[in-house]
N, C-alpha and C positions, 0 to 999 in steps of 0.2 A: 610642569607636568610632562611635557614632551621629553625633556632631558632626562627626567627620572625614568620614563618608560624605556628610553634607549639604553640607559645604564643597566636597567633590569634585564633587558633583552641581551645585551652584551655579556652579562654575567651568566645567564642561563644557557646561552647558545654555545659558549666555549667548550663544554664537555663533548658536544657533538663534533668538534673539530679536532679530535685527538689531542686535546689540551693545547691547541695552538692559541697563542695570545698575540693579537696584532700589536704592532708598535704604536705608541701613543702619537708619534709623528713620523711619517715616512720620509720626510724631507732629508733626514740624515742618511737613511738607507739609499735614497735616490742619488744623493751627492757622492756616494761611494761607487756608483756605477761608472766604470771607466769608458765604456764604449756602448753606444746604442746599436741596434741592428742597422747595418748600412742600407741606404737606399739602393735597391737592386740595380745592377747595371742596365737592365732592360728599361726600367723606369727612368733612369737618367737619360738614356738615348731618346726616349719618347719626349721628355721635357725639352731636350735639345732640338728636336724636330720642330717645336713650336716657333723657333727663330729662323727656320728655313723658308724663305719666300716661295720656293718651288715645291713645298710639301704637298703630297697628294696621296690618294688611296694606296698606290703601289709602294710608295716609300714607307708609309705607316705599316702596311702589311708586311713589308720586308723586315722591319724591326721586330714586330710581334712574332713572326714565324721563326725567329731565332730561338724562341722559347717554346718547346712543344706543349708544355702544360698551359701556358697562356694562350697559345693558338687554339687548343681544344676548348678552353673556357669561352673564348670569343665566339667560336663557331657554335658551341652549345647554346650560348646566349641568343644568338641570332635565330636558332631553331626552337627557342623556348616558347611556351604557350603565350607569353607576355606580348609577343609581336605577331603571332598568328600567320607567319609566312609559311606557305604550303609547298614551296619549291625546294629544291635540293641545294644545300650550301656545302661546298667542298673545300673552300679556302677562306682565309681572312679577307682577301679582297672581295670575294663574293659577299661576305657578311657586311662589308663596308658599303659596297655599291648597290646591293640589292635590298638590304633590310635596314641597317642601323645608321648609316651615314658616317662621314669622316669625323665630325666633331664628337659624336657620341662614342665611337670606338676609341678615339684618342683618349678621352677622359675615362672611359671604362677600362682600357688597358693600363692607363696610368694608375688608377685606383686599385685594380686587381694586383698589379705588379708591386705596388707600394705595400699592400696589405699582406702579400705572400709570406714574408719572413716572420710575421707575428703569429706564432703558434700558440693559440689559446684554446682552452676547453670549449667544446661545442655546446654543452648543455648549461642550463641555468638562466636566470633573468638577464644577465649580461654576457652570456655565452655567445659563441660566434654565430649560431643559428639565428637567435633573436637579434643580434647585432645586424646581420645581413637583411633580415626582414625589415627592420627599421630603416636601414640605409637605403635599400631599394624603394621602400615606400616613400621615403623623403624625396628621392630623385623624381618620383612621379607626382607627389602631392604639391611640392613647392612650385613647379611650373603651372599647375592648375590654379594656384593662388596668384602667382606672378602675372599670369595672363589677364587677370581682372584689375591689375593696377593701371593707373593712367599711363598712356603711351610714353609720355615724357619721362616717366620714372621706371620704365621696364628695366629689368636686370639681365645681364648677359647670360644666355643659356648655359654656357660652359661653366660659369661660376656657380650657377644653381646646381648643376650636376655634381661638381666636386664638393660643394658644401654639404649637399645631402648625403653623398657617399662617405665622406671622410670625417664629418664633424664629431663622431663618437669614437674616433680611432684610439683614444686613450684607454678604452676598455680592453681591446685585444693587446695593447701594449702592457697593461697591468697584468693580464693573464700570461703574457710572454715572459716578463721580467720578475713578477712576484706571484707565482702560482698559488702559494698558500693564502696570501691576502685576497687573491681573486676568488678562491673557493670560499673564504670567510665572507666576502662581500655578497656573493650569491646567496648564502644561507641567511645572512643578515637581512637582505631584501625580502626573502621569502618569509622571515619571521616578523617583519614590520610592513605589511602591505599598505598601511595607511600613511606611511611617511615617504618623503621624497628621496629618491636614490641619491641625488646630489648632496642633500644634507647628511644622509647616512655615511657617505664617503668621507665628507669633511670631518664628521664627528669621530669616525673610527680611525682614520688615517692621518688627518691633518692636511691632506691633499685630495684632489679629485681628478676625474678623468679629463677634465678640460685642461688642467695644468700639465698632466702627463702628455696629452696629445699635442698641445702647443709646443712643448719641449721637443718632441720628436719631429714635428713639422718644421720647426726652426732649424734643427740639426740637418734636416734633409733639404733645406733651402726651397721649400715648397712655396707656391705663389702666396703673396701677402693676404689676399682675401680668404684663402683657406686657413692660414694661421689665425687670422682674426676670428673667424667663425668657430674654429675648433676651441679657442680659448673663451670666447664670450657668449656662446650660444644659449646659456642658461640665464643671461642677464639682458632682459628686454630694454634696460635703460642705458645700455652702451650707446655712445654717440660718436664713435670714432669714424674713421674713413669709410668703413664698409658696414655702417650701422643698418642700412636698409636690408642688406642681405642677411645680416645677423638677426634682425627682427623677424624676417620672413622664416628663417630657420627655427627660431623660437616658437612662432605661431604654428608652424607645421608640426613640430614636436608635440605641442599642446593638443592639436586636433588628432594626431595619431594616438595620443594618450587616451582620448575619449573612446577610441576603438580598442583599447587594451593593448596597444602596440608601443614598445619602447620604454625609455627610462623617464618619461615625463607624465606618467599616468596620474600623479598627484600634483601636477603643475597646472596652474590656472592662467588663463589669458584674460585681458580686459578689452573692452570695446575701443579704448583709446589707442591700443596698439594697431588695430585694423585701420583706424582713422589715419594714423600716422603714415601708413603705406598707401593711403588713398583707396583702400579696398571698400567697395560698396556694402551696404547692409545685405546680409544673406550670402556674402562671398564664401564664408566657410562652409555653409551647407551646400552651395553649388559645387564647390570643389569636392566635398566629401561624397556627394551623390555620384559624380563621375569616377571618383577614386574607388568607391565600393564595387564598381563594375569590374575592376581589374585586380582587386585584392587577392583573390584566389590564385591568380596567375603570378602575382608577386611572391606569394609564399612558395609556390611551386618552383619559381626561379631561384629563390634563396636556398631551397633544398638542393637544387642542382649545384649551386656554388659551394655549399658546405659538404655536399657529396656523402 
């Protein structure tokens, strides 16, 4: 019945898309792409800084300030309502030392720089505005869950941030490389609000944003935890090297879906997944109660980013 419904919707929605017909399988189209957008030089220099034992706020600020747009974004971020800082921020180093901290700015700048070349439409269920709302929400909700895990199993904060920020990067890559398919997917999601985005992608294109995103992350030589989570975050049964981080990302997406945020609104979680992370009963509600206090500011910050 579900397959019949999707077939019917695909047939009826096509005229709305100027007779655009999606490929039955995008893997062939993907294989014809000769080059991906390169990892921006500024992002490469930030990743190289991670290996510098003398890395500090001044060095990180020096790299970021080579890019005026990235500089403005970091400063605007530090001044955003999300952090409530009332003083004046005039430099990246101020943002690091007074408000955000070295690790946060390192990962923020890496994420912003990496996402910069992916020009995708702003509107729609997987447009860049809602992408950023989910990404920022994930960077806040995941630590609220992780902090309730047993101390022996706590996850590295840097990995939490990058997983939350980057796990859906396949969507802006789709919009960048395949704008017609991206537009089609947005309309398909809107026409099928009771079906999962992940399954709609697979049915319509033969591939999904996890495959596209992992392909890009691998090409950019991003850290393995990020690659793993980008590829597996819709699979709670993954048991590879970074399975705890992956499961936490999955649960965070499910909880955000309950609030009408992100691509997992039809995705369900089970108590066993919380148990596997050692999360106590009521952990999700505890996290959501704290998260709801900052949701308005998260949306305001996403609007700053998408401008």
